[in-house]
DOLUMVO-755412 format. One record per residue (C-alpha): residue in one letter; x, y, z. Coordinates in steps of 0.1 Angstrom, whole numbers, plus 2048, in hexadecimal, padded with zeros to 3 digits. Layout:
<rs>
("A"; (X; Y; Z))
...
</rs>
This chain:
<rs>
("E"; (73B; 5F0; 92F))
("Y"; (73E; 60B; 915))
("T"; (71F; 61D; 90B))
("F"; (71F; 634; 8EC))
("F"; (6FC; 642; 8EC))
("D"; (707; 664; 8F7))
("E"; (726; 666; 8E2))
("P"; (717; 66D; 8C0))
("V"; (703; 68A; 8CF))
("M"; (721; 699; 8E1))
("L"; (738; 693; 8C3))
("L"; (720; 6A6; 8AB))
("S"; (71A; 6C1; 8C4))
("F"; (73F; 6C9; 8C8))
("I"; (746; 6C7; 8A3))
("L"; (729; 6DE; 89A))
("L"; (733; 6F6; 8B6))
("G"; (756; 6F6; 8A9))
("R"; (74B; 6FD; 886))
("A"; (735; 71A; 891))
("L"; (752; 729; 8A6))
("E"; (76A; 724; 888))
("A"; (752; 735; 870))
("R"; (74E; 752; 888))
("A"; (773; 756; 88C))
("R"; (778; 754; 866))
("A"; (75E; 76F; 861))
("Q"; (771; 784; 87A))
("A"; (791; 77E; 866))
("G"; (781; 78D; 847))
("A"; (770; 7AA; 85A))
("D"; (789; 7C3; 84B))
("L"; (77D; 7BA; 828))
("T"; (759; 7BC; 833))
("S"; (760; 7DF; 841))
("L"; (76C; 7EA; 81F))
("A"; (74B; 7E1; 810))
("A"; (738; 7F3; 82C))
("L"; (74A; 814; 826))
("L"; (731; 820; 80B))
("P"; (712; 832; 818))
("A"; (6EF; 826; 80D))
("D"; (6E3; 848; 802))
("A"; (6F1; 868; 7F1))
("R"; (6E6; 88C; 7EE))
("L"; (6E1; 899; 7CA))
("L"; (6E7; 8BD; 7C1))
("P"; (6D2; 8C4; 7A2))
("G"; (6DE; 8E1; 78D))
("F"; (6FE; 8E7; 7A0))
("E"; (716; 8FF; 78F))
("E"; (73B; 8F5; 790))
("G"; (750; 90C; 7A5))
("A"; (734; 917; 7BC))
("E"; (734; 911; 7E2))
("G"; (72F; 8ED; 7EF))
("G"; (709; 8F0; 7F1))
("S"; (6F1; 8EB; 80D))
("L"; (6DA; 8D0; 81A))
("A"; (6BC; 8E4; 80F))
("D"; (6C8; 8E2; 7EB))
("A"; (6CE; 8BC; 7EC))
("I"; (6B6; 8A0; 7E2))
("P"; (6BB; 87F; 7F5))
("L"; (6BC; 860; 7DE))
("P"; (6C9; 83C; 7E1))
("L"; (6ED; 838; 7D8))
("A"; (6E3; 81E; 7BD))
("S"; (6D1; 83A; 7AB))
("V"; (6EF; 850; 7A7))
("R"; (6FE; 853; 784))
("P"; (71F; 860; 776))
("A"; (71F; 886; 772))
("D"; (706; 88B; 78F))
("V"; (711; 8A5; 7A9))
("L"; (70E; 89A; 7CD))
("L"; (710; 8AD; 7EE))
("V"; (727; 89F; 808))
("L"; (723; 8AF; 82A))
("P"; (73D; 8AE; 846))
("G"; (73D; 88C; 856))
("D"; (72F; 87B; 837))
("K"; (73F; 85F; 825))
("V"; (746; 867; 800))
("P"; (72E; 851; 7EE))
("V"; (73E; 850; 7CB))
("D"; (760; 854; 7BA))
("G"; (760; 877; 7AB))
("V"; (76E; 89A; 7A9))
("I"; (768; 8B7; 7C0))
("V"; (756; 8D2; 7AC))
("S"; (74F; 8EB; 7C8))
("E"; (767; 907; 7D0))
("T"; (76A; 903; 7F6))
("P"; (787; 8EC; 801))
("T"; (783; 8D0; 81A))
("T"; (796; 8B4; 82A))
("L"; (78F; 88F; 826))
("D"; (797; 872; 83D))
("E"; (7A5; 857; 826))
("A"; (7B3; 841; 842))
("L"; (79F; 822; 839))
("M"; (7A9; 825; 814))
("T"; (7CE; 82F; 817))
("G"; (7D8; 82A; 83B))
("E"; (7E0; 850; 83D))
("A"; (7D9; 85B; 861))
("L"; (7D3; 880; 85A))
("P"; (7B7; 890; 845))
("V"; (7C2; 89A; 822))
("L"; (7BB; 8BD; 814))
("K"; (7A4; 8BC; 7F5))
("S"; (79A; 8DA; 7DF))
("H"; (788; 8E1; 7BF))
("G"; (791; 8C7; 7A4))
("A"; (79F; 8AE; 7BC))
("R"; (795; 889; 7B9))
("V"; (783; 878; 7D5))
("T"; (77D; 854; 7DC))
("A"; (75D; 842; 7E8))
("G"; (75F; 839; 80D))
("T"; (775; 855; 818))
("V"; (766; 86D; 833))
("N"; (761; 892; 82F))
("V"; (76E; 8A3; 84F))
("G"; (76F; 8C7; 842))
("A"; (756; 8DC; 82F))
("P"; (738; 8D3; 81A))
("I"; (743; 8CA; 7F6))
("A"; (733; 8C2; 7D5))
("V"; (740; 8A3; 7C3))
("R"; (73A; 89A; 79F))
("C"; (735; 875; 79C))
("E"; (74D; 861; 786))
("A"; (747; 83D; 793))
("T"; (72F; 82C; 7AA))
("G"; (729; 80B; 7BA))
("E"; (73E; 7EE; 7AB))
("D"; (751; 807; 795))
("T"; (761; 81A; 7B3))
("A"; (785; 816; 7BE))
("L"; (778; 808; 7DF))
("A"; (765; 7EC; 7CE))
("S"; (783; 7E5; 7B8))
("I"; (79A; 7E2; 7D7))
("A"; (781; 7CB; 7E7))
("R"; (781; 7B4; 7C8))
("M"; (7A6; 7B4; 7C6))
("V"; (7A9; 7AB; 7EB))
("E"; (790; 78E; 7E6))
("D"; (7A5; 782; 7C8))
("A"; (7C5; 784; 7DD))
("Q"; (7B5; 76F; 7F9))
("A"; (7AE; 754; 7DF))
("R"; (7D2; 752; 7D4))
("Q"; (7E5; 738; 7E7))
("A"; (807; 73D; 7F8))
("P"; (821; 722; 7EE))
("V"; (820; 715; 813))
("Q"; (7FB; 70F; 80E))
("Q"; (802; 6F7; 7F2))
("L"; (818; 6E3; 809))
("A"; (7FC; 6E1; 823))
("D"; (7E4; 6D6; 808))
("R"; (7FB; 6BB; 7FC))
("V"; (7FF; 6AE; 820))
("A"; (7D9; 6AF; 828))
("G"; (7CF; 694; 810))
("P"; (7E9; 679; 81B))
("F"; (7E2; 684; 83F))
("A"; (7BE; 679; 83D))
("Y"; (7C8; 656; 830))
("T"; (7E3; 654; 84A))
("V"; (7C9; 65B; 866))
("M"; (7B2; 640; 858))
("G"; (7CF; 628; 858))
("L"; (7D8; 632; 87C))
("S"; (7B4; 62D; 887))
("A"; (7B3; 60A; 878))
("A"; (7D5; 602; 888))
("T"; (7C8; 60E; 8AA))
("A"; (7A9; 5F7; 8A7))
("A"; (7BF; 5DA; 89D))
("F"; (7D8; 5E0; 8B9))
("W"; (7BD; 5E1; 8D5))
("L"; (7AB; 5C3; 8C6))
("T"; (7CA; 5AD; 8C5))
("A"; (7EA; 5B7; 8D7))
("G"; (7DD; 5D2; 8EE))
("P"; (7C9; 5BC; 907))
("A"; (7E7; 5A4; 90A))
("L"; (801; 5BF; 90F))
("F"; (7EC; 5D6; 925))
("P"; (7D0; 5C2; 936))
("A"; (7CA; 5DD; 94F))
("A"; (7C0; 5F5; 934))
("V"; (7A3; 5DF; 92A))
("A"; (79A; 5D3; 94D))
("G"; (77A; 5E7; 94B))
("G"; (76E; 5CE; 931))
("G"; (767; 5CF; 90C))
("G"; (788; 5CD; 8F9))
("A"; (775; 5CF; 8D8))
("A"; (761; 5ED; 8E4))
("L"; (781; 5FF; 8F0))
("A"; (791; 5F8; 8CE))
("V"; (774; 607; 8BC))
("K"; (772; 625; 8D3))
("L"; (797; 62D; 8D0))
("A"; (796; 629; 8AA))
("I"; (77A; 642; 8A8))
("D"; (78D; 659; 8BF))
("V"; (7AA; 659; 8A7))
("L"; (794; 661; 889))
("V"; (782; 67D; 89C))
("V"; (7A0; 68E; 8AD))
("A"; (7B5; 690; 88E))
("C"; (7B2; 6B2; 87E))
("P"; (7BD; 6B8; 85A))
("C"; (7A7; 6D7; 85C))
("A"; (7C1; 6E9; 871))
("L"; (7DC; 6E3; 856))
("G"; (7C4; 6EF; 83B))
("L"; (7BA; 70E; 84E))
("A"; (7DD; 718; 859))
("T"; (7E6; 72C; 83A))
("P"; (7C6; 739; 82B))
("T"; (7B9; 748; 84B))
("A"; (7DA; 75B; 851))
("V"; (7DA; 767; 82C))
("L"; (7B6; 772; 830))
("V"; (7BE; 787; 84E))
("G"; (7DF; 793; 840))
("T"; (7D0; 7A0; 81F))
("S"; (7B3; 7AF; 831))
("L"; (7CA; 7C1; 84A))
("G"; (7DE; 7CD; 82D))
("A"; (7BF; 7DC; 81C))
("R"; (7B7; 7EE; 83D))
("R"; (7DA; 7FC; 83D))
("G"; (7DA; 807; 819))
("L"; (7EE; 7E9; 80D))
("L"; (7DE; 7D7; 7F0))
("I"; (7EF; 7B5; 7F0))
("R"; (7E7; 79E; 7D3))
("G"; (7E9; 77B; 7E3))
("G"; (7F8; 765; 7FE))
("D"; (816; 75E; 7E6))
("A"; (81F; 783; 7E8))
("L"; (81D; 783; 80E))
("E"; (834; 765; 80F))
("R"; (84E; 775; 7F9))
("L"; (84C; 795; 80D))
("A"; (855; 782; 82C))
("R"; (875; 775; 81B))
("A"; (87F; 797; 80C))
("D"; (8A2; 7A4; 814))
("T"; (8A7; 7BF; 7FA))
("V"; (891; 7DD; 7F0))
("I"; (897; 7F0; 7D0))
("F"; (888; 813; 7CD))
("D"; (882; 827; 7AD))
("K"; (88C; 84B; 7B5))
("T"; (874; 863; 7A3))
("G"; (851; 861; 7B1))
("T"; (85A; 846; 7C9))
("L"; (874; 853; 7E1))
("T"; (86E; 876; 7D5))
("V"; (84C; 888; 7D1))
("G"; (84E; 887; 7AB))
("R"; (849; 8AC; 7A7))
("P"; (865; 8C6; 7A5))
("A"; (864; 8E4; 7BB))
("V"; (878; 905; 7BA))
("F"; (892; 903; 7D6))
("G"; (8A7; 921; 7CD))
("L"; (8A7; 940; 7B6))
("A"; (8BC; 95E; 7AE))
("A"; (8B6; 97D; 799))
("A"; (8CE; 996; 789))
("A"; (8CA; 9BA; 794))
("P"; (8B6; 9CF; 78D))
("T"; (89D; 9B3; 787))
("S"; (88E; 9A7; 7A8))
("E"; (888; 983; 7B0))
("A"; (862; 989; 7B0))
("R"; (864; 999; 78E))
("M"; (87A; 97E; 780))
("L"; (863; 963; 78D))
("A"; (844; 975; 77F))
("L"; (854; 976; 75D))
("A"; (85C; 951; 75E))
("A"; (839; 948; 769))
("A"; (82A; 95D; 74E))
("V"; (83D; 94A; 734))
("E"; (835; 928; 743))
("E"; (810; 92F; 74B))
("G"; (7FB; 914; 73B))
("S"; (817; 8FB; 737))
("Q"; (812; 8D9; 748))
("H"; (838; 8D2; 74A))
("P"; (841; 8CA; 76E))
("V"; (85C; 8E5; 76F))
("A"; (844; 8FE; 761))
("R"; (82A; 8F5; 77B))
("A"; (844; 8F9; 797))
("I"; (84D; 91C; 78B))
("C"; (829; 926; 788))
("T"; (820; 918; 7AA))
("L"; (83C; 92B; 7BC))
("S"; (832; 94B; 7A9))
("A"; (80E; 947; 7B4))
("Q"; (819; 941; 7D8))
("R"; (82E; 960; 7D9))
("A"; (813; 975; 7C8))
("G"; (7FA; 969; 7E2))
("A"; (812; 972; 7FE))
("A"; (816; 995; 7F0))
("S"; (7FB; 9AF; 7F4))
("G"; (7EA; 9CC; 7E2))
("K"; (7FC; 9DD; 7C6))
("A"; (81B; 9C8; 7C8))
("A"; (809; 9A8; 7C0))
("S"; (7F6; 9B7; 7A3))
("E"; (816; 9C5; 793))
("E"; (825; 9A2; 791))
("A"; (806; 993; 77E))
("L"; (815; 993; 75B))
("L"; (805; 988; 73A))
("A"; (818; 976; 71E))
("S"; (812; 970; 6F9))
("A"; (822; 95F; 6DB))
("H"; (82A; 940; 6EF))
("R"; (841; 926; 6E1))
("S"; (856; 90A; 6EF))
("Q"; (871; 8F1; 6E6))
("A"; (870; 8CF; 6F6))
("G"; (88E; 8CA; 70D))
("D"; (89A; 8EE; 70A))
("G"; (87F; 906; 718))
("A"; (863; 91F; 710))
("Y"; (861; 942; 701))
("A"; (846; 95D; 702))
("E"; (842; 982; 6FE))
("V"; (83C; 994; 71F))
("E"; (834; 9B9; 71F))
("G"; (842; 9BB; 6FC))
("R"; (863; 9AB; 703))
("G"; (86E; 987; 6FC))
("V"; (873; 971; 71B))
("A"; (883; 94F; 71A))
("V"; (883; 934; 736))
("G"; (896; 914; 734))
("T"; (8BA; 907; 730))
("L"; (8D6; 920; 72F))
("E"; (8DC; 918; 70A))
("W"; (8B7; 91F; 702))
("V"; (8B6; 940; 715))
("L"; (8D7; 94D; 705))
("Q"; (8C9; 944; 6E3))
("E"; (8A7; 954; 6E8))
("A"; (8AF; 972; 6FE))
("G"; (8D5; 977; 6FB))
("G"; (8EC; 97F; 719))
("E"; (90D; 976; 728))
("T"; (917; 953; 735))
("S"; (92B; 964; 751))
("Q"; (90B; 974; 75F))
("A"; (8F9; 953; 75C))
("A"; (914; 942; 76F))
("Q"; (912; 95B; 78B))
("L"; (8EC; 957; 78D))
("E"; (8F0; 931; 78C))
("A"; (908; 932; 7AA))
("A"; (8F0; 948; 7BD))
("A"; (8D3; 931; 7B6))
("E"; (8E8; 913; 7C1))
("R"; (8F0; 924; 7E2))
("S"; (8CB; 92C; 7E7))
("A"; (8C1; 908; 7DF))
("A"; (8DC; 8FA; 7F6))
("T"; (8CE; 90F; 812))
("A"; (8AC; 900; 80B))
("G"; (8BB; 8DD; 80C))
("A"; (8BA; 8D5; 7E7))
("G"; (8DF; 8CB; 7E5))
("T"; (8F2; 8CB; 7C4))
("S"; (8DA; 8B7; 7AF))
("A"; (8C1; 8D2; 7A8))
("T"; (8B6; 8DA; 785))
("R"; (8BF; 8FD; 778))
("V"; (8A6; 912; 765))
("F"; (8B1; 934; 757))
("V"; (89C; 953; 74E))
("G"; (8A6; 96C; 734))
("V"; (897; 98C; 726))
("Q"; (89F; 99A; 704))
("G"; (8B5; 9B9; 709))
("E"; (8BE; 9B0; 72D))
("G"; (8CD; 98D; 728))
("V"; (8CB; 973; 744))
("V"; (8B8; 982; 761))
("G"; (8B3; 964; 778))
("C"; (8B9; 940; 780))
("L"; (8A2; 927; 793))
("A"; (8AE; 907; 7A3))
("L"; (893; 8EC; 7A4))
("R"; (893; 8C9; 7B3))
("D"; (87D; 8AB; 7B9))
("A"; (880; 8A8; 7DF))
("P"; (87F; 887; 7F2))
("R"; (85D; 87E; 802))
("D"; (85A; 888; 826))
("D"; (859; 863; 832))
("A"; (874; 856; 81B))
("A"; (892; 858; 833))
("S"; (87F; 849; 850))
("A"; (871; 82D; 83A))
("V"; (893; 824; 82D))
("A"; (8A1; 824; 851))
("A"; (884; 80D; 85C))
("L"; (88C; 7F4; 840))
("Q"; (8B0; 7F3; 84A))
("R"; (8A6; 7EC; 86E))
("M"; (891; 7CF; 861))
("G"; (8B0; 7C1; 850))
("L"; (8A8; 7CB; 82C))
("Q"; (8C2; 7DA; 815))
("P"; (8B4; 7F9; 802))
("H"; (8BF; 802; 7DE))
("I"; (8B6; 81D; 7C5))
("F"; (8B2; 815; 7A0))
("S"; (8AB; 835; 78D))
("G"; (8A8; 842; 76A))
("D"; (8B4; 864; 776))
("R"; (8D8; 870; 776))
("Q"; (8EF; 85D; 78D))
("Q"; (8F7; 87E; 7A0))
("A"; (8D2; 884; 7A7))
("A"; (8CD; 860; 7B2))
("L"; (8EB; 862; 7C9))
("Q"; (8DE; 883; 7D8))
("V"; (8BD; 874; 7E1))
("G"; (8CD; 853; 7ED))
("G"; (8E3; 867; 805))
("E"; (8C5; 87B; 812))
("V"; (8B0; 85C; 819))
("G"; (8CD; 847; 827))
("I"; (8D4; 82E; 80B))
("D"; (8F9; 824; 806))
("A"; (908; 833; 7E7))
("A"; (914; 811; 7DC))
("N"; (8EF; 807; 7D9))
("V"; (8E5; 825; 7C4))
("R"; (8E3; 821; 79E))
("G"; (8D8; 83D; 786))
("D"; (8D6; 841; 760))
("L"; (8C2; 820; 75D))
("K"; (8A9; 817; 742))
("P"; (88B; 801; 74C))
("A"; (89C; 7E2; 73E))
("D"; (8BC; 7EB; 751))
("K"; (8A9; 7EC; 772))
("A"; (89A; 7C9; 76B))
("A"; (8BC; 7BB; 761))
("L"; (8CD; 7C8; 781))
("L"; (8B0; 7BB; 796))
("R"; (8B5; 798; 787))
("E"; (8DA; 79A; 790))
("L"; (8D1; 79F; 7B5))
("Q"; (8B9; 782; 7B3))
("V"; (8D4; 76C; 7A4))
("A"; (8EA; 776; 7C1))
("G"; (8CF; 767; 7D9))
("C"; (8BC; 787; 7E2))
("V"; (896; 787; 7E6))
("V"; (88E; 7A9; 7D6))
("V"; (871; 7C2; 7DB))
("M"; (86F; 7DC; 7C0))
("V"; (85C; 7FC; 7C8))
("G"; (852; 813; 7AB))
("D"; (837; 82A; 79F))
("G"; (838; 82D; 779))
("V"; (837; 81B; 757))
("N"; (85D; 81A; 756))
("D"; (85D; 805; 776))
("A"; (846; 7EA; 769))
("P"; (861; 7D3; 75B))
("A"; (874; 7D3; 77C))
("L"; (854; 7CF; 790))
("A"; (84B; 7B1; 77C))
("A"; (86E; 7A2; 780))
("A"; (870; 7A7; 7A6))
("D"; (866; 78D; 7BF))
("V"; (84D; 7A7; 7CC))
("G"; (843; 7C6; 7B8))
("M"; (835; 7E4; 7CB))
("A"; (824; 801; 7BA))
("L"; (81B; 822; 7CA))
("A"; (7F6; 82C; 7C6))
("D"; (801; 849; 7B0))
("G"; (80D; 830; 796))
("V"; (7F2; 815; 794))
("D"; (7F3; 814; 76E))
("A"; (80C; 7FD; 75E))
("A"; (820; 7FD; 77F))
("G"; (801; 7F2; 793))
("E"; (7F9; 7D6; 77A))
("A"; (81C; 7C8; 77E))
("A"; (81D; 7CC; 7A4))
("D"; (815; 7B2; 7BF))
("V"; (80E; 7CD; 7D9))
("V"; (7FF; 7EF; 7D3))
("L"; (806; 80A; 7EE))
("L"; (7E4; 81C; 7EE))
("G"; (7F1; 836; 807))
("G"; (80D; 840; 7F0))
("R"; (825; 840; 80D))
("V"; (848; 832; 80C))
("A"; (844; 826; 830))
("Q"; (82A; 80D; 824))
("V"; (846; 7F9; 815))
("G"; (853; 7EF; 837))
("E"; (82F; 7E9; 843))
("A"; (829; 7D1; 826))
("V"; (849; 7BE; 82F))
("A"; (83F; 7BD; 853))
("L"; (81C; 7B1; 84A))
("G"; (82B; 795; 834))
("R"; (842; 78A; 851))
("A"; (826; 78B; 86A))
("T"; (80F; 777; 854))
("M"; (829; 75C; 84D))
("A"; (830; 75B; 873))
("K"; (80B; 754; 879))
("I"; (80B; 739; 85D))
("H"; (829; 728; 86D))
("Q"; (819; 72A; 890))
("N"; (7F9; 71B; 882))
("L"; (80B; 6FF; 870))
("L"; (820; 6F7; 88F))
("W"; (800; 6F6; 8A4))
("A"; (7EF; 6DF; 88B))
("V"; (80C; 6C7; 889))
("A"; (812; 6C7; 8AF))
("Y"; (7ED; 6C2; 8B6))
("N"; (7EB; 6A3; 8A0))
("V"; (80C; 695; 8AC))
("V"; (800; 697; 8D0))
("G"; (7DA; 691; 8CA))
("I"; (7DB; 672; 8B4))
("P"; (7F1; 65D; 8CC))
("L"; (7DC; 669; 8E9))
("A"; (7BC; 65F; 8D7))
("A"; (7CB; 63D; 8CE))
("G"; (7CF; 635; 8F3))
("A"; (7F4; 63C; 8F8))
("L"; (7EF; 646; 91C))
("L"; (7D4; 62C; 924))
("P"; (7EC; 611; 931))
("Y"; (800; 629; 947))
("A"; (7E8; 644; 953))
("G"; (7C6; 635; 94B))
("V"; (7BE; 653; 935))
("A"; (7AC; 651; 914))
("L"; (796; 668; 900))
("N"; (773; 661; 8F7))
("P"; (764; 66C; 8D5))
("S"; (753; 68B; 8E2))
("V"; (773; 698; 8F2))
("A"; (786; 690; 8D3))
("G"; (76C; 6A3; 8BF))
("A"; (770; 6C1; 8D6))
("A"; (796; 6C0; 8D3))
("M"; (793; 6BE; 8AD))
("A"; (77C; 6DC; 8AC))
("F"; (793; 6F0; 8C3))
("S"; (7B1; 6E9; 8AD))
("S"; (7A0; 6FA; 88F))
("I"; (793; 717; 8A4))
("A"; (7B6; 71D; 8B3))
("V"; (7C5; 720; 890))
("V"; (7AB; 739; 885))
("L"; (7AC; 74D; 8A5))
("N"; (7D2; 74F; 8A3))
("S"; (7CF; 75D; 880))
("V"; (7B5; 776; 88C))
("L"; (7CE; 784; 8A5))
("L"; (7E1; 792; 886))
("R"; (7C6; 7AC; 883))
("G"; (7D3; 7BE; 8A2))
("K"; (7F6; 7C1; 893))
("D"; (803; 7E5; 893))
("L"; (817; 7E6; 873))
("A"; (824; 809; 878))
("A"; (831; 801; 89B))
("E"; (840; 7E0; 88D))
("V"; (854; 7F4; 874))
("G"; (85C; 810; 88D))
("A"; (850; 82A; 874))
("P"; (843; 84C; 880))
("K"; (821; 858; 877))
("V"; (821; 869; 855))
("E"; (813; 88C; 853))
("E"; (809; 89E; 834))
("A"; (821; 8BA; 82D))
("L"; (827; 8D3; 811))
("P"; (848; 8CD; 7FF))
("R"; (864; 8E4; 809))
("S"; (86C; 8FF; 7EF))
("A"; (87A; 921; 7EB))
("A"; (857; 92F; 7F1))
</rs>
């Protein structure tokens, strides 16, 4: 005879144990997001009366206080080994290095000096620094990232919608199968398989098997298959500096076959540098460069900053009297947008800019300018700038054109390896640029993108139109950009990616933000999408296979032939295990090495090459 007194206890025990283990596994799945919230220290060190530009301060000068008491404009001391407690700006003079790995995925510490912005949660691994607070608590970039990851985890992938549609009918189907099981073993079962009920109690057997079917069936595994994988995937992305806004973005990333790059600021560093220069005798290169820097001093134009930076580097490399002689002062500054700048240096007019501007303001011969341009081109070619460098001329009244500088926005250090990794993954890279076609082709050749896939001279609307043509042709397109001009294309793409430097309009339009600002993260994001979808498919396959095998077994399919049948407590344990298996399989995604998956080398911070 069948006795059921122990079954309810065992059934509830297995189900509760399964729920506890499932909850623990799901908590482990979200541990990366929890670790983000734990990055902020509980306390800070206030430096009252600190004067900007002084040394970093000492522990004796600091006043401990709770982080919640810190207000914007407070100056805090951050010692080596401390976590930066707030978003702010370094106001001390001593440079330091910060470990930003948990925020950006960058493996090496990053050099920071006076005026540099720092982010809460990063670790000071250099010298003591003083930081002026700009945002605390929920207003920090770290808290914003955590909120965005939580929002992303709430967004369903399309495959989840299919699982949700199946789960409802599945429950009614299981109840119908349970009723059919009871009816079969009450009626036809004993007649067809008398040995199966020889132990007695045909009605008791029918009730037991019907309960087994209800208990063993697991719609939970179907329901958990997608959200647990998305939870782990988005959390892993945050740990690797990939802010992914939802499971739908992960699913589209997994299907991507085409990647479009903006050029300036995405494949290139976004800042021109001087690669070559030439001066006309008797003017030395140092003298010509000092004249140009004196005219451009104070300008925020990227070309002006590149000239001043190189001049400062060369002056710093010089010593004693030679360095002081090149420190020139200028007056009567004026400039013309698109042409250049003019100033008086040591009583003589000096013009810097296009050849037409310099000839107009300082006079001179075009033949001499052509010779200087050719010499600067050779210098730039030696430094690897190619033929797409921008030419800037320097002229002095009474002397004519005295120098030429070749500047170029160089590719990022990791651009070529990132493009090669994408090609190994089966993706087709393109360049859509607003810059000149020749400049776009030069960069495309250096990073390994086929010339047929490089388009220059494009307006923002043109980029979006060409992108839609690729989509019409059947491509699943990822667009990578960094600026406002990329926003229309980012919004039109199947997946829009914005580098961290461009999280204004570009970031708002993007599905993925690359917090590390590294081109190699594009491949990591695609690899993460593929790995996440692989886990989802594994989970769904397991959930379907479990129910296809488990329900007939619970209904007594093997009872007539092998004398094997489940009881409710075993069915409950199997049901709990099926859910736990899905969650644990998703948790395995946390150990995925995305860089190794892409085959990308470790990225090291490096100064851009220049003529310095």
